[in-house]
C-alpha positions as CSV (number, residue, x, y, z in Angstrom):
1,M,141.2,213.9,58.0
2,R,137.7,212.6,57.8
3,V,137.9,208.8,57.3
4,A,134.9,206.6,56.6
5,I,135.1,202.9,57.1
6,H,132.4,200.9,55.3
7,T,132.0,197.2,56.2
8,L,129.3,194.6,55.9
9,G,128.9,191.1,57.5
10,T,129.0,189.4,60.9
11,R,131.0,190.5,63.9
12,G,134.2,189.1,62.4
13,D,133.7,191.6,59.5
14,V,133.3,194.5,61.9
15,Q,135.6,194.0,64.9
16,P,138.9,194.4,63.0
17,Y,137.6,197.6,61.4
18,L,136.6,199.0,64.8
19,A,140.2,198.4,66.0
20,L,141.5,200.3,62.9
21,A,139.0,203.1,63.6
22,L,140.2,203.5,67.2
23,G,143.8,203.7,65.9
24,L,142.8,206.4,63.4
25,K,140.9,208.3,66.1
26,E,143.9,208.2,68.4
27,A,146.0,209.5,65.6
28,G,143.8,212.6,65.4
29,H,141.4,211.7,62.6
30,Q,137.6,211.9,62.5
31,V,136.3,208.5,61.9
32,L,132.9,207.0,60.9
33,I,132.0,203.3,60.7
34,A,129.1,202.4,58.4
35,A,128.0,198.8,59.2
36,P,124.8,196.8,59.8
37,S,122.5,198.4,62.4
38,Q,123.0,195.4,64.8
39,F,126.5,196.7,65.6
40,E,125.5,200.3,66.6
41,S,126.0,199.8,70.3
42,F,129.2,197.7,69.8
43,V,130.8,200.5,67.7
44,A,129.3,203.5,69.6
45,S,130.4,202.1,73.0
46,R,134.0,202.6,71.8
47,G,133.3,206.3,71.0
48,I,133.3,205.9,67.2
49,A,130.6,207.6,65.1
50,F,128.2,205.1,63.5
51,A,126.1,205.0,60.3
52,H,123.4,202.4,59.7
53,L,123.5,199.9,56.9
54,P,120.5,197.6,56.4
55,S,119.9,195.2,59.2
56,E,118.2,192.8,56.8
57,Y,121.6,191.6,55.5
58,L,122.4,189.7,58.8
59,A,118.7,188.6,59.0
60,L,119.1,187.1,55.6
61,M,122.2,185.1,56.7
62,E,120.0,183.4,59.3
63,T,117.3,182.2,56.9
64,P,117.2,178.5,55.9
65,V,117.9,179.5,52.3
66,A,121.0,181.3,53.1
67,K,122.3,178.7,55.5
68,A,121.7,176.0,52.8
69,A,123.6,178.1,50.3
70,M,126.5,178.7,52.6
71,A,126.7,175.1,53.7
72,G,126.5,173.9,50.1
73,S,123.7,171.4,51.0
74,A,121.2,172.5,48.4
75,G,123.3,172.9,45.3
76,F,123.0,175.9,43.1
77,T,119.3,176.3,43.6
78,A,119.7,177.7,47.1
79,G,122.4,180.0,45.9
80,F,120.2,181.5,43.2
81,R,117.3,181.9,45.7
82,M,119.6,183.7,48.1
83,M,120.8,186.0,45.3
84,K,117.2,186.8,44.5
85,Q,116.5,187.7,48.1
86,F,119.6,189.8,48.4
87,R,119.0,192.1,45.5
88,P,116.4,194.4,47.3
89,I,118.7,194.4,50.4
90,G,121.7,195.2,48.2
91,R,119.8,198.1,46.6
92,K,119.0,199.5,50.1
93,Q,122.7,199.0,51.0
94,L,123.8,201.2,48.1
95,T,121.4,204.0,49.2
96,A,122.5,203.7,52.9
97,E,126.2,203.8,52.1
98,W,125.7,206.9,49.9
99,L,123.6,208.6,52.6
100,A,126.3,208.0,55.2
101,A,128.9,209.4,52.9
102,R,126.8,212.5,52.0
103,Q,126.3,213.3,55.6
104,F,130.0,212.6,56.7
105,R,131.8,213.9,53.6
106,P,134.9,211.7,54.0
107,E,138.2,212.6,52.6
108,L,139.2,208.9,52.6
109,I,137.1,205.7,52.4
110,I,138.4,202.4,53.7
111,Y,136.1,199.6,52.7
112,H,135.5,195.8,53.2
113,P,135.1,193.9,49.9
114,K,131.4,193.4,50.6
115,A,130.8,197.2,50.9
116,I,130.1,197.4,47.2
117,A,129.1,201.0,47.0
118,A,132.3,202.4,48.4
119,P,134.5,202.6,45.2
120,H,131.6,204.3,43.4
121,I,131.1,206.8,46.2
122,A,134.8,207.6,46.2
123,E,134.5,208.3,42.5
124,R,131.6,210.6,43.1
125,L,133.3,212.5,45.9
126,S,136.7,212.5,44.2
127,C,138.4,211.0,47.2
128,N,140.7,208.0,47.6
129,A,139.3,204.6,48.4
130,V,141.4,201.9,50.2
131,L,140.3,198.2,50.1
132,A,140.8,196.5,53.4
133,S,140.4,192.7,53.9
134,P,141.1,190.2,56.7
135,L,142.1,187.6,54.0
136,P,144.1,187.7,50.7
137,G,142.2,187.2,47.5
138,F,141.6,190.6,45.9
139,T,145.1,191.2,44.5
140,P,146.1,188.9,41.7
141,T,149.1,186.6,42.4
142,A,150.5,183.5,40.8
143,M,151.5,182.1,44.2
144,F,148.2,180.6,45.3
145,A,144.5,180.6,44.3
146,S,142.0,182.9,45.9
147,P,141.0,181.7,49.4
148,L,137.4,181.9,48.2
149,V,137.8,179.1,45.7
150,P,138.1,175.5,46.9
151,F,141.6,174.8,45.5
152,R,145.1,175.4,46.9
153,S,146.4,176.2,43.5
154,L,145.3,176.3,39.9
155,G,148.7,176.9,38.5
156,P,148.6,179.4,35.6
157,L,144.9,180.3,36.5
158,N,145.7,181.5,40.0
159,K,145.8,185.2,39.0
160,L,142.4,184.8,37.3
161,T,140.8,183.5,40.5
162,H,141.8,186.6,42.4
163,S,140.5,188.9,39.6
164,L,137.2,187.0,39.5
165,M,136.7,187.4,43.3
166,A,137.8,191.0,43.3
167,H,135.3,192.0,40.6
168,G,132.6,189.3,41.1
169,A,130.2,191.4,43.1
170,Y,130.2,194.2,40.4
171,A,129.6,191.6,37.7
172,L,126.7,190.0,39.6
173,F,125.0,193.3,40.4
174,R,126.1,195.4,37.4
175,G,122.6,196.5,36.5
176,M,121.5,197.4,40.0
177,I,124.7,199.3,40.6
178,G,124.4,201.1,37.2
179,E,120.8,202.2,38.0
180,W,121.9,203.5,41.5
181,R,124.9,205.3,40.0
182,A,122.7,207.1,37.5
183,T,119.8,208.0,39.9
184,E,121.6,208.7,43.1
185,L,125.2,209.5,42.3
186,H,124.4,211.2,39.0
187,L,127.2,209.4,37.3
188,G,127.3,207.3,34.2
189,E,125.8,203.9,34.7
190,T,129.2,202.4,33.9
191,P,132.5,203.8,35.1
192,E,134.6,205.2,32.3
193,K,137.5,202.9,33.6
194,R,137.6,200.1,36.0
195,L,137.6,201.4,39.6
196,R,140.7,200.3,41.4
197,P,141.5,201.0,45.1
198,S,144.2,203.6,45.8
199,A,145.8,201.0,48.0
200,T,145.0,197.7,49.6
201,L,145.4,196.6,53.2
202,Y,145.4,193.0,54.3
203,A,144.8,192.6,58.1
204,Y,146.6,189.4,58.8
205,S,150.2,188.6,59.7
206,P,152.9,188.1,57.0
207,H,154.0,185.2,59.3
208,T,150.8,183.3,58.4
209,V,150.7,184.1,54.7
210,A,153.9,185.4,53.1
211,V,153.7,188.5,51.0
212,P,153.7,187.4,47.3
213,P,156.6,188.9,45.4
214,D,154.3,189.8,42.5
215,W,152.2,192.1,44.5
216,P,152.6,195.9,43.8
217,D,153.8,198.4,46.4
218,T,150.3,199.7,46.8
219,V,149.5,196.6,48.8
220,A,150.4,196.1,52.5
221,V,150.1,193.0,54.7
222,T,150.0,194.9,58.0
223,G,149.5,192.2,60.7
224,Y,146.2,191.5,62.5
225,W,143.9,194.3,63.7
226,F,143.2,193.1,67.2
227,L,140.6,195.0,69.3
228,G,141.7,195.7,72.8
229,G,139.7,196.7,75.8
230,D,139.3,193.3,77.4
231,E,142.3,193.6,79.7
232,A,140.1,193.6,82.8
233,W,138.3,190.4,81.9
234,Q,138.8,187.4,84.2
235,P,137.2,184.0,84.2
236,D,134.1,183.8,86.4
237,P,134.6,181.6,89.5
238,Q,133.1,178.4,87.9
239,L,135.3,178.7,84.8
240,H,138.3,179.5,86.9
241,R,137.8,176.4,89.0
242,F,137.4,174.3,85.9
243,I,140.5,175.6,84.2
244,E,142.6,175.1,87.4
245,G,141.1,171.7,88.0
246,G,143.4,169.7,85.8
247,D,145.4,169.9,82.6
248,R,144.8,172.9,80.4
249,P,141.5,172.4,78.6
250,V,140.8,172.5,74.8
251,Y,138.7,175.4,73.5
252,V,135.9,174.3,71.1
253,G,133.7,176.8,69.3
254,F,132.0,177.0,65.9
255,G,130.1,180.2,66.2
256,S,126.9,180.2,64.1
257,M,128.0,177.9,61.3
258,P,125.2,176.7,59.0
259,G,123.9,173.3,58.1
260,I,124.5,171.6,61.5
261,D,122.5,170.0,64.3
262,P,123.7,171.6,67.5
263,M,122.8,168.6,69.7
264,S,124.5,166.1,67.4
265,L,127.6,168.3,67.1
266,T,127.8,168.8,70.8
267,K,127.5,165.0,71.5
268,L,130.3,164.4,68.9
269,V,132.6,167.0,70.5
270,L,132.0,165.5,74.0
271,E,132.8,162.0,72.7
272,A,135.9,163.2,70.9
273,L,137.2,164.9,74.0
274,A,136.6,161.8,76.1
275,K,138.3,159.6,73.5
276,A,141.3,162.0,73.5
277,G,141.3,162.1,77.3
278,K,141.0,165.9,77.3
279,R,138.9,168.4,79.1
280,G,137.1,171.1,77.1
281,V,135.7,174.6,77.3
282,L,132.8,174.8,74.8
283,A,131.5,178.1,73.5
284,T,127.7,178.1,72.8
285,G,127.4,181.6,71.5
286,G,126.1,181.6,67.9
287,G,124.2,178.4,68.5
288,A,126.4,175.8,66.9
289,L,126.9,174.0,70.2
290,Q,124.2,173.3,72.8
291,G,125.0,173.9,76.5
292,D,122.5,171.6,78.2
293,L,124.6,168.5,77.5
294,G,127.9,167.6,79.1
295,G,129.9,165.9,81.8
296,S,132.6,166.5,84.3
297,H,135.2,166.8,81.5
298,V,133.6,169.9,79.9
299,H,132.5,173.4,80.9
300,F,130.1,175.5,78.8
301,I,130.4,179.2,78.3
302,E,128.4,181.5,76.1
303,S,131.4,183.6,75.0
304,A,134.6,185.1,76.2
305,P,137.3,187.4,74.8
306,H,139.5,185.2,72.7
307,T,142.5,187.4,73.5
308,K,142.1,186.5,77.2
309,L,140.6,183.0,77.0
310,F,142.8,181.4,74.4
311,P,146.1,181.8,76.4
312,L,144.5,179.6,79.1
313,M,143.8,176.7,76.7
314,S,146.1,174.0,75.4
315,A,144.6,174.1,71.8
316,C,141.7,175.6,69.9
317,V,139.2,173.7,67.9
318,H,137.1,176.0,65.6
319,H,135.7,176.6,62.1
320,G,138.6,178.5,60.8
321,G,137.3,182.1,60.5
322,A,140.1,184.6,59.9
323,G,139.6,186.3,63.2
324,T,139.4,183.2,65.4
325,T,142.4,181.7,63.6
326,G,144.4,184.9,64.2
327,A,143.5,185.0,67.9
328,A,144.5,181.4,68.5
329,L,147.8,181.9,66.7
330,R,148.5,185.0,68.7
331,A,147.9,183.0,71.8
332,G,150.5,180.5,70.6
333,K,148.1,177.6,70.5
334,P,147.8,174.8,67.9
335,N,144.6,175.1,65.8
336,V,142.3,172.2,65.0
337,I,140.3,173.6,62.1
338,C,137.0,172.1,60.9
339,P,136.1,174.4,57.9
340,F,132.6,174.8,56.7
341,F,132.8,177.2,53.7
342,G,134.3,180.5,52.3
343,D,137.9,181.2,53.3
344,Q,137.9,178.7,56.2
345,P,139.5,175.8,54.2
346,F,142.2,178.2,53.2
347,W,143.1,179.0,56.8
348,G,142.9,175.3,57.6
349,R,145.5,174.6,54.9
350,R,147.7,177.4,56.1
351,I,147.7,176.0,59.7
352,D,148.7,172.6,58.3
353,D,151.4,174.1,56.1
354,L,152.8,176.1,59.0
355,G,152.9,172.9,61.2
356,V,150.8,174.6,63.9
357,G,147.9,172.3,63.7
358,P,146.8,169.0,62.2
359,T,145.4,168.5,58.8
360,P,142.0,170.3,58.7
361,I,138.8,168.2,59.0
362,D,136.1,169.1,56.5
363,A,133.0,169.8,58.7
364,R,131.0,167.5,56.4
365,N,133.3,164.6,57.3
366,L,133.6,165.3,61.0
367,S,133.4,162.3,63.3
368,A,134.3,161.7,67.0
369,D,137.2,159.5,66.0
370,C,138.9,161.9,63.6
371,L,138.3,164.9,65.9
372,A,139.7,162.9,68.8
373,A,142.8,162.0,66.8
374,A,143.3,165.7,65.7
375,I,143.0,166.9,69.3
376,A,145.4,164.3,70.5
377,E,147.9,165.4,67.8
378,A,147.5,169.1,68.6
379,T,147.9,168.6,72.4
380,G,150.5,165.8,72.3
381,S,153.1,167.0,69.8
382,P,155.9,169.0,71.5
383,S,157.2,170.1,68.1
384,M,153.7,171.4,67.0
385,Q,153.4,173.2,70.4
386,Q,156.9,174.8,69.9
387,R,156.1,176.0,66.4
388,A,152.8,177.5,67.7
389,N,154.5,179.2,70.5
390,K,157.2,180.7,68.2
391,L,154.5,181.9,65.8
392,G,152.5,183.4,68.6
393,E,155.6,185.3,69.8
394,A,156.1,186.8,66.3
395,I,152.5,187.9,66.0
396,R,152.3,189.4,69.5
397,I,155.1,191.9,68.7
398,E,153.3,193.1,65.6
399,D,151.0,196.2,65.7
400,G,148.8,195.8,62.6
401,V,146.8,198.9,63.2
402,A,149.9,201.1,63.5
403,S,151.4,199.4,60.5
404,A,148.3,200.1,58.4
405,I,148.2,203.8,59.5
406,G,151.9,204.2,58.8
407,F,151.5,202.7,55.3
408,L,148.6,205.0,54.5
409,R,150.7,208.0,55.6
410,R,153.7,206.9,53.5
411,R,151.3,206.6,50.5
412,H,150.1,210.1,51.2
413,L,146.6,208.8,51.7
414,L,146.5,210.1,55.3
415,S,147.7,213.5,56.3
């Protein structure tokens, strides 16, 4: 079959879908990934066909307006300004997604929630569309609130939060989507009935978030979609000497989180590690940490494959992105999560609930003392280490990609 995968966002929104694409290709399917232009070499180097979506989306994420909106430091004003700037980019995205589909002619579309054109294109092509997400939040359940709202639970309103998140993009851009449907897809401006995915795939482990009993059988929690190919990676000589030079270090990395001063955050991390009496490997890639500061108890790297680096650590301190959290759990390491926005607080709460990390520390309240205490708890609690090890063992025997493909076959969505 010809399978198109549409995704939009940062590397964490592309890498799992590339892992799925490779699994589909190995199973004999023709696969295309449509993603921001910045990821062309990343995708094409793995032998997967690539279609360009607007590069301006990621560029917008780096602007002061967007970072203020994501950090919540400028109230609703920044959010409205960001939405205004996104509209022309969003219109280009719709056109680019349709161009990719016209040229590839998929028989099945698998799409990230931010790839807002995909369900409408599937309607136009009369093919199935499958929603795929690295986090829950797009299938209503009474068990918990959507990870995209800042509440653990809203009781009887939990289902509503999932529905709002699932259909929020269409509500916000209804006019733009309607105009595009009419002028480019030659469909009615409004679908005759609400467009629903033929199935939904959630790319995380059921050991981290249990499958709600009120979800329909069209939904599968498959396990994480980990990207292989880093088996040959080894620490460079300096990093190797540092790791072997004492107790296992703590990994610290915050990617490109907004609303922070890299120098101040780096100094805070250095002080926290010293207070906890721990050594650290600090990842500067993304710009949240600054590599020209330090001492004998830390070693700076730009980046390294999480699947290879994390098993060498004693614990992982990070922002709580779904991918980073999954990689640290797979390695069997306690997580110290300092969430900034989005679904990160949700993963922080899950880590706390599972007993495989301390209570998350809101990034806005981060201090050297509280971070040092959290690091000491994560590295000094045998029971926490044991729970993390056990969870890691369970995740390592999962094959999320194979599970997703098998589910689609059983639903007769793949032939």
